[in-house]
C-alpha positions as a printed Julia matrix, in Angstrom:
91×3 Matrix{Float64}:
 28.54  73.42   89.1
 28.17  71.18   86.4
 25.75  73.09   85.04
 27.8   76.58   84.86
 31.07  74.4    83.69
 28.9   73.13   80.85
 27.2   76.61   79.8
 30.73  78.38   80.1
 32.67  75.9    77.62
 29.1   76.39   75.69
 29.58  80.05   75.48
 33.15  79.46   74.48
 32.67  76.93   71.95
 30.43  79.85   70.04
 32.82  82.8    70.6
 34.98  80.45   69.04
 33.22  79.3    65.9
 32.73  83.26   65.56
 36.31  84.74   65.48
 36.71  81.52   62.58
 33.93  82.76   60.95
 35.15  86.59   61.1
 32.12  87.78   62.63
 32.0   90.16   66.12
 28.91  87.88   67.4
 27.44  89.82   70.84
 27.27  86.56   73.41
 22.95  86.11   73.5
 21.85  87.95   77.12
 19.74  84.85   77.28
 22.73  82.51   77.93
 24.67  85.22   79.59
 21.45  85.59   82.61
 20.85  81.92   82.53
 24.64  81.72   83.81
 24.19  84.39   85.86
 21.11  82.86   87.99
 23.34  79.11   88.08
 26.23  81.42   89.73
 23.68  83.51   91.69
 22.16  80.04   93.27
 25.38  78.01   94.37
 27.23  81.48   95.59
 28.27  81.08   99.11
 26.31  84.0   101.76
 29.04  85.97  103.85
 29.45  84.52  107.09
 28.26  87.51  109.57
 30.48  88.77  112.72
 28.5   86.88  115.59
 28.58  84.25  113.11
 32.09  83.74  112.99
 32.14  84.51  116.99
 29.85  82.13  117.54
 31.59  79.38  115.6
 34.6   80.03  117.59
 33.3   79.91  120.5
 31.15  76.99  119.85
 35.09  75.61  118.79
 36.63  76.65  121.9
 34.14  75.01  124.81
 34.01  71.8   122.69
 37.59  71.91  122.48
 37.71  72.53  126.55
 35.93  68.98  126.56
 38.2   66.68  124.65
 41.47  68.98  126.08
 41.13  72.28  128.61
 45.1   73.09  128.35
 44.93  73.14  124.4
 41.29  75.46  124.18
 43.58  77.81  126.55
 46.16  78.08  124.86
 44.59  78.68  121.49
 42.54  81.84  123.3
 45.02  84.49  122.48
 44.88  83.44  119.17
 41.36  82.71  118.33
 40.76  86.31  120.42
 43.31  87.79  117.84
 41.36  86.12  114.9
 38.07  87.66  116.03
 39.79  90.95  116.47
 41.2   90.76  112.44
 37.43  89.48  110.79
 36.17  92.75  113.54
 38.45  95.56  111.75
 37.35  94.3   108.41
 33.55  93.52  109.26
 33.92  97.55  110.13
 35.38  98.53  107.08
């Protein structure tokens, strides 16, 4: 993230310098490509629906060993959450 921040600040300085000089200079394609590669390198992949269900199931399984009443109380809410996520994945 610090490299991305650095690159963005550098590009901002280049843009500001060009504006002060009264020039309209396009940004260097190589700099834009480098920034794009940095961003894609850190971009997290979205979870799949199956991963969401597995994580919730795992959480509830663990919670049963800690507090069975709380685990049972959360089931309706987790089911509703899973259904909402399912609807979003279907779109």
